[in-house]
C-alpha positions, 0 to 999 in steps of 0.5 A: 787535761789531755787536749787530744781527749777533748778533741776526740770527744767533741760533739758537733752537728755532724759528729763522727768518730773516725779514729777506729782501727784501720781496716784497709780494703783493696781499691776496686775498679768499680769503687767510689775511690779511684787512684792515678799516679798523681792523685786519688779521686772520690766519686759521689753521684753529683760530685768528685773530690780530687786529692793530689798526692804531692801538692796535696791540692784539694778540688771539688768538681762535677763529673765533667771535670768542672772545678767548683772549689780549689784549695790555695794553701796546704792545711797546716797544724800548729804543733809545739809552737810551730806550723807544719803543713801536710806534705804528701798523700801516701795512701788511701784505702776503703773502710766501709762507707769511708776512705782512710788516708795516710799523709806525711807532715812537712816535719816528717811526722805521720798524719791521717785522715778520712773522706766520707760522702756528704749527700749526693753532692759533696764530701766531708774531709777530716785531717789530723796529725797521727799523735793528735798533738796539734793546737790549731789548724789553718788553710786557704781556698782559692777566690776567683777573679769574679766571685762573691762570698756570703754566709758566716751566719748572722753578720754584724759588720754592715755587709752581706757580701763579704769579699774583702773582709776579715773577722773572728767568729766568736759569739758575744753579747752586747748591742748588737748581740753577736750570737749566731756566727757560723764557720760556713759560707757559700760562693757564687762559684756554686759551692759551700764550705763548712769548717766543723768547729764550734769555737772561734774561727778567723776568716780572711775573705780576700782582704790580705790576699785578693785571690784567696780565703784563709781560715784559722781555728784553735782545734787539733783537726781539720774537719771540713765539708764541701758541697756543690750545686748549680746555683747558690740556691741549689748548693744551700739546699744540697747542704741543708738536706744532709745536716737538717732542713729548717723546721716550719712555724705554725700558721698563727705565728705569721700574725704580728707579735707584741710583747712587754717589758713593763706596764704598757702605759709606762714605757720606761718602767722597771721590768719588776713592774711587769704583771700578767694582766698587762699582756691581757690589757695590751691585747685588748687595747690593740683590738680596740685600735683594730690592730691584729695580734697573734703572739705575745710572750712573758718576760723574766718575771713570769717565773718565781726564779731563774730558771725554775720554770715555776710560775710566779704568783706575784706575776699571775695568781693563776698562770694557766688561766692567764694563758687560757684568757689570751688564747680566747682572745686569739693570742698564743703566749710564749715564755722567756727563758735562758739556759742557766739557773740561779741559787734562788731557783728551787732546782739550783741545789739539785743542779749543783749536787748532780753536777748538771751545770758546766764546771770550772777549775775554781771554788764551788758555784755560789749561784750569785748573779747580777741582773741588769734592769732589762733582766739580763746577766751582767758579768762572768758566770758558769750557771749554764746547764751542761746540755752535752751531758745526757743526764742534764739534758733529760733533767732540763727537759723534764722541767720544760715538759712540766712548764708546758702544762700551764698552756704556754705555746713555746719559748723565747730563748734568750742568751745562749752566746755566753758560755765561758771559754774555760768552762768544763763540759761533759765528755771532756769538752772545753767551753772554747771549743763549743762556745758557738755550737752550744746554741744547737743543744740549747735549741734542741732540748726545747724543740724536742719537748715542744714537739712531743707536746704540740707536734708542729703547733708551737713557736720557738724564737732563739737568740743564739744559733749555729750551723744546723740548729735551724732544724731545731727551731722554727724562728730566729730573733737577732737580739738587742739593738739600739732604737736608732739609725746608727750602726747598732740599730736598724741598718745592722738588723737589715744586714744581719738578717740578709746574711743569715738567709744563706745559712739555712734560717728562713724564718726571721724577725726583728725587734721593731724600734730596737730594745735599748730605747723605749720608746724609740724615736717615732721616725725610727720606729716607723721605718723599722716597722716597714722593714719588719712588716715584710719579714715573716715575723713582725714583732715590737715591744713599742706600743702603737699608742705611744706615738702620733695618730699618723704613726699608729695608723701607718702601723695598723696598715702595715700590721694588716698588710702583713696579716693579709699575706699569711697565705704567701708566708705559709707557701714560702714557709713550706718551700723553705722547709723543703729546700732551705730557701729563705723567705726574704731573699737577697737579690743575688739569690734569684738573680745570680747571673746578674753580677750587679745584684751580688753586692746589693746588701740592703734589698731583698725580695719576699719570695720572687714577687715583692722587692723591698728596699728598707729606708735605713736613715732619715733621708727621704730618698734612696737608690734602688737596684731593680733586676731584670723584669718589669716592676710595678710601684706598689704605691702607684701601679700605673708606674712601671720600671723595666729592669735591670735599672738603678733608680732613685726612689723619692715620694716627697720630703714628708712621705714617712708612710711609704717605702720602696716596694715593688711588684714584679710583672707576672706576680700572683700573690695569695692573700687572706683579706677580712677588712679594707685596711690594706686596700686589697679587699674588704670585709666581704673578702672574708672566706675567699682566697684573694689572688692579687695578680699582675699578669705578664703583658705577653706570656704566662706565669704561675704560682703554687699556693701551699697553705691550708690544702694540698698545693694548688697550682695557679697560672695566668696566660695570654693567647694570641687573641688577647684572651687571658686565662687564669686557671687553678688545680683542684681546691675547695677554697673560693677565689677572689681575683684582683688583677691589674690589666694595664688598660682603662678599657673594660673587658668584653666579657669574663667566662668560667666553665664556658658560662659568662659571669655577670658584670657588676655595675659597681665595686660595692655591688660586686662585693655584695654579690655572688659570682661575677666581675667588675672592672675599675677603670681608674685603678685598672683593676679587674675583680672576679669572684669564683666559687669552687667545688673541689675541682680544677677550674678557670676563668677567661677574660676577653679583651676588646 
């Protein structure tokens, strides 16, 4: 097959066909292309790209000339077994919205290229030999003396900061599943780099040469995007704003998820024993234990064959009624699915006859597959749907649409990382070139069907992902892990989750307790649950009743703490959908100027208020880094630490039900409380927005709540007279304030709208009464209840 034809037609997230007739236009003095004897410069609103004529250096700068990115090695192409580099830039000419480039190679052959603006802050650059005869490309970028690199998707090398590492980005199944690699990174020098190639890419991040990042990929063109910002956060936003910002999940998806691989009373039973009524039994048992649940999904036995999208009567005689029963219990049900079909499915023969699956240079498909006891494919197969084929895409989507009539509210998208390298796809594509990027089409076909049916009120949880596919899903799950503290267990889930944060996937989950071992060891399950509760998606297939009372009680606590935080999850979700900021942020994200945060790979903050340090082994103590600010110990708010500081956390040899969790001074954390389980309220808190607050000792702080109403701006500020004013913009939701005051002396008074609020004699009286306040001296907590009428309001606390 003609390789030039393959590369020419390859569909990517940022696809553009630049091999058009070159309609050269003269370079005008006021154009975005400017020429000097030594270079050509390209001017965007917030960035400048400089291409040197002779040295062929590539630099990304701002308008003032500050350099953010600099190429270290000339791009080179593998042609007829020899590497030849770009030797010099001969000309550049305007052609509509792009600039056409003409080069010479070191072999003397011609090369051409194109530059396009990428948003306001970057550029896309495409370079290739004139005859399109290259089979690989490589290049290198400068790495500063003080610089760190993050990204590459979901990394499984036990690190988040990648300087000093080298690796191949090629998705593959296993334990762990490596299914979301992306040839993209972001730097503390405030630029992002993306190599637009969906196959295997090798990166060396300062391992071979400490001052450079090198890359190599088996593609015939160099297609890169460079974007700058003022910080990592703004750089990521500038990049995602062009390729697509993340889709936001529905509010109900922030309740805990429980799912089954067998009868919930038989942890290790075969998946073939799974029936629909087991999900109902599970939910009722969780309710009886007072454990909240909002989401479940049906594993492979739900359908009569893979992947027919037709309910299996042996699984449930009335699948639609099953979904309705679960929804009446307050639970939305999803369906497990994969991007392939098999000969037992009623759609198999049509897929074969119409050539809707990926093809191979081999005898006709048989559809024979081997399935593991956990329900996954074993071996090499070519049964995947060719989602690059518009006819196949529409055909698969029609079957998805039909399945949605059963009442399922989304899908768990398994697999997607197994496209064979020699598979043949629509438009001349070869599997090796879209092995990783296939995940985008896999998500898109389901996302479009679900959006058409439910608007934004659905949940999607894919395993595989690629750069930009977060615009076509509203969650991400990491795949199968071992139920242990080993490298393929809990630690890997922490590192991979935080790595993914830089790549535009803010809504993440983890399989609490892992997948391979059922039940997982209790100590592992507990520590994993503490990590999972602090992610936006809290899920497990390990039932709480499999464990001791201490463990199940602690899981109940964590489940309610996670659920009570829904107003915070929603606020951060709206921010993520607007900016791409992760909900759970590696410390460098908000503390980039503090170099000591750059290589903290196992801590994160939820937004900016909560700092989490998961316990990754059986050791009851661990070292923690606290950035600048005053930090309260979540478990004892009378204990504070002034950062920056490194501390050793230890609560006792047997303290399994506590983990390192800190609250930053100035935090305002909105919560929705309905019982006393988390300790932040009581049953009487229902109907209120509880504002848990740790006001600055001096100064002010604010939080913008964006949940069920338009954004509500909440602020807390002291004045010189030791008066604390808490105010908020217009809202119809009533507020219940829970404030830590760093004093055991009760306020002299609390007023609202110029009127004194009633001081209650006890916390019980406060909870039972109307507007008023109560100060709990032993815990240093001030409780204030304020009813709202849709207008802005405030309360004023006067200290003695």
